[in-house]
Each structure stands twice: as structure tokens, then as C-alpha cells.
N, C-alpha and C positions, 0 to 999 in steps of 0.2 A: 188701832190701826197699825202702829209699830210693828206690831207682830206681822199682820198682814204684807206688811213693806218688807220686811225683813225675810219672810218666806217669798214671795216674790223676786225678791235680791238674788236669794240662794237659787231659786228655780231658776233664774234667768242666766247666774253664773253656771249652773251645773250645766243648761242647756249650751251655752256657749262654747264651755270649754270642752265638754264631750262629743259634741255633735258638729266642731268647726266646718267638716267637710261637707254636711250635708245641707240642701236647700230647705229652705223653708216647706215646702210641699214635702219633701221626705221627711221632715220631723211631724208635719199633720198627718200623714199618714202611720206615722209610727205611733202618736198619740190617740188615734180614732178616726183619722181619715176624713179631719175639717181643716180649714186654714185658721191657722192661730189668729191673725188680725179680727177674727169673727168675734171674738169673745173679749169684754173688756180686760179680762186677764191675762190673756193671749197678749194683748197690745200692751198692757204694762211689762209683760216677760220681754216681748221683743225691745221696747224701746230700753229696758235694763241692758240688754244685751248690746244695742246700739251705744250706749253711754259707757259701757266697760271697755267697747273695741277702740272707741275715741280715746278714752283715758290712758290703754295701751300704746296707741299708735304716737298721743302727745309724747307718752314719758319713752317713749322707743325714740322719739325725734331730738329731745333735751338731753339724752346720754348721748347721742350722734354729734350733738352741737358742743356740749361742754365737758365731754367723758364720762359724765357721773349725774346721777340723781342726789341730790341733798334730800334725805329722809322727811325732812319737813316739807320739801316742795311735793314730794312724792303722795305725801298723806294729803295736801290740799288739796292736791289735783284728783286723786281717789275721793274726795269727799265731794266734789262738783258734781250736781246732777243735772245741769242743763247742758245738754249737747250745744247749745248756741255759745255758751261761755266757752267749752272745751275747743270748739273750731274758732273763736275769737283769739283764745292763746296760742294756737296752731298758727293762726297768719300773725300776730304779733312777734311770735317766736323766730320768723324770718328777718326781723329787724332789731332786735335787742344784743344787746354786744357783751354781756355778763351774765353770771347766775343771780349775782346782785338786783339788775334788772328783773330778772325772772320772778326775785322773790317779790319786789315791789308788786309787779302783776297779782300774784296770787294770793297776796295779804288784802 
């Protein structure tokens, strides 16, 4: 199962990185003319792409707010797989006052 998850993570990352400007339909046409959402693997790949996008945005927001993202925080955010948790952190980021508060939130 870990091997499958690693492969899907790799594919999701590759797709999100290499075809950033393509729509889901264009990607579907590229890989055979079907919608990615129509397959379980396609759904997993799309979810991984969404998760990675939210992680990147959150890291950019932290950098904009505090000037730098400490490596331990970067690693913890990149390990969060639940998009709801990432969205909640993004909302809380609006009210926290320090990197220390942020560290407490991601621990």
C-alpha cells in the first residue's frame, strides 16, 4: 500500500508540476480522453495535487507573514495530508502573532 501511495504521490506531483497551465479536461485528453475523476486512481491523484497546492500556498503565506519558514514547520506542513487541516491552518495564520504560535499549531 505504501508503494501505491508513493507512486500516486509521485504522479500527482509530476502532473501538478509539469502541467500547471492545463485544465483537467486537457490532461484527460492527454492521457487517453477520459476524465481523471472517473477512476479511483485519478481521484487520488487529483486529491494529492490539491493537497500539494494548498501546502505550497500555506508556505508562501507563512513566508510573506514572517519572512521565513523554519525548516521544521515546512516539513510538518508538507506532511499534512488532510486538506481541511491545511485550510484551518491558513485561517488561523491570519490571527497568530509569531512563529512560535505557528509551531504550537503544527505540533
